[in-house]
N, C-alpha and C positions, 0 to 999 in steps of 0.2 A: 504495499499499499505508498501510506507517505507517510512523512512527520504528523500532517495532521490529525487530530482525534476523530477519529468513525463513529458515530452514530446509525444506530439499525432502527430502522422499519420494523412493524412487526410483522409482514409479511418477510422479512429477509430473515428475523429470527425465526417463523414456522418453517420457512424454507429448509433452515438446519437441522429441527429438531424432527422434519418428517424424511429428511434425506432428500431432498428435492432437489431438481438440477437448479447450480447455483451456490448449492451449499459449504462448498470449498472456500469460495470469497468470503463467506461470513465468520466460516470455520479459521479462517486467516487471519480475521482483525482480533479473535480472540488469544489469550483472557483482554481487560481490560475496556473490550466496548463501552460506548455511553449505549444508555436504555434509556427513555422517557418515562416517567410515570404510566403518564396516558397509552403508552404502547404498551408498557408490561403490562399493565390492566385488560387488553386488547388479547395479549398473547396468553395470557390467564383462561380469558375469558374464552377462546377455539378450543383450548384444549380441555376444559373444563365441558364442552359440546361436545369431543371428542368420550366425554367419557373415563378421562385420568384423574383418578382421585385428587385430593386436594393438598395432602400432606405430600405426594409422589410429583404434582407440579410444584412445588414450592424446591422441594430436592434439586430436582433437574434443573431449574431455573436458577438457583444458587449456586449451583455447582461449574457455571458457566463464567462466574466470576465475572460479571455484568457490574457498570461506574450506571447504576441505578438514579436519575437526576429529578427531583422535585419539579413539580406544573404549578411554580410561582404566578404572582400578578403580574411582573411583566413578562411575562412568558405567556400567559393568557393574553397580555394586549397584542402581543406580536403577532399572535398565531389569528386571533382577531383580525387584523391587519392585513394577515397577508389573504383574506377572504376574496378582499378589491382585486389582487393581481391572481389569484388561483381558480378561481371561479369560472372560469371556460374550462379547466381542468377536470372539475366537479370533485376536488380533494374534500375530503371529510375532518371535522375536526382533531379525531387522532394525526389525519396524515399532515396538518397544519401546527399542529404542536410538537410533532416529529421536525419538519422543516426549520421550526421556530428555534426548536434546541441546537439545531445543526450550525444555523448563522450565527446564534448568540457562540458559538466553539470555534467557528471559524474553521465548519468539519467538513469533512467527506458525508453523504449519506447514504447506506446500501435501500436498496427495494428494490421486489420483483414490482411493483407497479405501474407501469407501460403511460398510464395519465400522467405521470409527473415528468415524464420527460419534457414536454410542454412550458415545464415550470419554472418563471426565472427567479429565484432568490440569495440575493445580495450574501456575500460571504459564506453562503453554503455549495457545495457543490455535489450535485447530484449522479449514483450510478445505479446502473439496474445490472441485477446480478444474472440475469438471466436474457 
């Protein structure tokens, strides 16, 4: 990768956990990749939907040694402001929260979501993992 921090979108982390195409790119960013708390919640929800027990979810995710960041007021404002420039891509709150965190950290963000490719977010570099 680069010397810049790496932020994971929920879709990228799920690709790793499910062994999907692009998982190797996410694995290369571990340990210490950054994950926003909003995206952590999305991952937990998807794993729970698939029937994974809550204690197993916690063990699996804690074992990845992710740097989980809170969704504070400044990120809430930044994510809300991103609605203006990302509306055409149809990005969700979780998507915009991830991008706002990446911008704050001047980071590379990994995602599987192709709709992000048209988004322009200063100080964040979007990389599709597949």
